[in-house]
C-alpha positions in Angstrom: 10.8 12.8 -55.9 7.7 12.8 -57.0 4.8 13.5 -55.0 3.7 10.0 -55.4 7.2 9.0 -54.0 6.5 11.5 -50.6 3.6 10.3 -49.1 4.2 6.3 -49.8 7.2 7.0 -48.0 5.8 8.6 -44.9 8.4 8.6 -42.3 9.5 5.0 -42.5 11.7 6.3 -45.9 15.5 7.3 -45.2 16.0 11.1 -46.1 17.2 11.8 -43.1 14.3 14.1 -42.2 12.7 12.9 -39.7 16.0 10.8 -37.8 14.9 8.0 -40.2 13.2 6.0 -38.5 12.4 4.2 -34.9 15.8 3.9 -32.6 16.2 2.8 -29.2 18.8 5.3 -27.0 17.8 4.0 -24.1 15.4 7.3 -22.7 12.2 5.7 -23.7 11.2 3.9 -20.5 8.5 1.1 -20.1 5.6 3.3 -21.7 3.1 4.6 -20.4 4.7 6.2 -17.2 6.4 3.5 -16.3 10.2 3.5 -15.2 12.9 1.5 -16.9 12.9 -0.7 -14.2 9.2 -1.7 -15.0 8.5 -0.9 -11.3 6.7 1.9 -9.2 9.4 2.9 -6.6 9.7 0.6 -3.2 6.7 -1.6 -1.4 6.0 -0.2 2.0 8.0 -1.5 4.8 6.1 -4.2 6.3 4.5 -3.3 10.3 6.4 -3.4 13.0 6.1 -7.7 14.5 5.0 -6.2 17.9 2.6 -3.9 15.8 -1.1 -3.9 18.1 -3.9 -5.6 16.6 -7.3 -3.8 17.1 -10.0 -6.1 18.3 -13.0 -4.4 16.6 -11.9 -2.8 13.7 -8.3 -4.5 13.5 -6.2 -2.3 12.2 -2.7 -2.5 13.3 -1.4 0.0 15.6 2.0 1.5 17.1 3.1 -1.1 20.4 2.6 1.3 23.6 -0.4 3.0 21.8 -3.6 3.0 24.2 -6.3 3.8 21.6 -6.9 2.8 17.9 -6.1 5.4 15.5 -8.6 4.2 13.1 -11.7 3.4 15.2 -10.6 4.7 18.6 -11.8 1.7 20.8 -9.6 1.4 23.5 -5.9 -1.0 23.0 -5.3 -1.2 27.2 -5.5 -3.9 29.3 -9.3 -3.4 31.5 -9.8 -5.4 35.3 -12.8 -7.2 35.8 -15.1 -5.1 38.3 -15.8 -8.9 39.8 -12.8 -10.3 40.4 -10.0 -7.8 39.4 -8.9 -10.5 36.8 -7.3 -8.3 33.5 -9.7 -8.7 30.5 -8.5 -8.4 27.2 -9.5 -5.0 24.3 -12.3 -5.8 22.8 -13.9 -8.8 25.7 -17.5 -9.3 26.4 -16.8 -11.5 29.5 -14.4 -12.1 32.4 -12.2 -14.9 31.1 -11.7 -15.6 34.8 -15.7 -15.1 36.9 -17.9 -14.5 33.2 -19.3 -11.5 34.9 -20.4 -9.7 31.6 -18.0 -6.7 31.0 -19.8 -3.2 30.6 
């Protein structure tokens, strides 16, 4: 084999020296580190249906939480100081008597 034949044949030619080109043995994956299935694992689970939304930052909190885990806002119901009605977390006015919530 002459020098030009060797240069032009590259590793596409036979000869058996470098495995004879491309092959598919099922171990290549999706390329760039992507698993063969194409995904990166399972998606995170959805939040529980009874999660509590923060009235201030809208973060979802565990059921029974008393304070928001993101901003610290109270998640417990307060009572109006004038009429005693339950106030929703984040309320600025009482829904029963209209008193400003402080």
